[in-house]
C-alpha positions in Angstrom: 0.0 0.0 0.0 1.4 3.4 -1.0 1.6 6.2 1.5 -0.3 9.3 0.5 2.0 12.4 0.9 0.2 15.1 -1.0 -2.5 17.3 0.5 -4.2 18.0 -2.8 -7.9 17.5 -3.1 -10.4 17.7 -5.9 -11.6 21.1 -7.2 -15.4 21.5 -7.5 -17.3 23.7 -10.0 -20.2 23.6 -12.4 -20.6 22.3 -15.9 -22.6 24.9 -17.9 -24.7 23.9 -20.9 -25.8 26.3 -23.6 -29.1 26.7 -21.7 -27.0 27.7 -18.7 -28.0 24.6 -16.7 -25.5 24.0 -13.9 -24.4 20.5 -12.9 -21.7 19.9 -10.3 -18.4 18.5 -11.5 -15.0 17.8 -10.0 -11.5 18.0 -11.2 -9.4 15.3 -9.5 -5.6 15.8 -8.9 -3.2 13.7 -11.1 -2.0 11.3 -8.4 0.8 8.8 -9.2 2.1 5.8 -7.3 5.9 5.9 -7.3 8.6 3.8 -5.7 11.4 5.9 -4.4 15.1 5.0 -4.3 14.9 3.6 -0.8 12.0 1.2 -1.8 9.2 3.2 -0.2 6.0 3.4 -2.3 4.4 6.9 -2.1 1.3 8.5 -3.8 1.9 12.0 -4.9 0.8 14.4 -7.6 2.5 14.6 -11.0 3.9 18.1 -10.2 5.4 17.0 -7.0 7.0 14.0 -8.8 8.6 16.4 -11.3 10.0 18.5 -8.4 11.4 15.4 -6.8 13.0 14.3 -10.1 14.5 17.8 -10.6 16.0 17.8 -7.1 17.4 14.3 -7.3 19.1 14.9 -10.7 21.4 17.5 -9.2 
């Protein structure tokens, strides 16, 4: 089981039709399950994964 690190949550809003009907929708974060170098499985967002890769390449 991967440990969830991120604090990101879905964003909520409305879908709007041409008749201006509003129905609730949500945009879910892009969560990825990754195994780090030390063998720990973590679940984090794609942006956080890019940041970790950028730091570890230095």
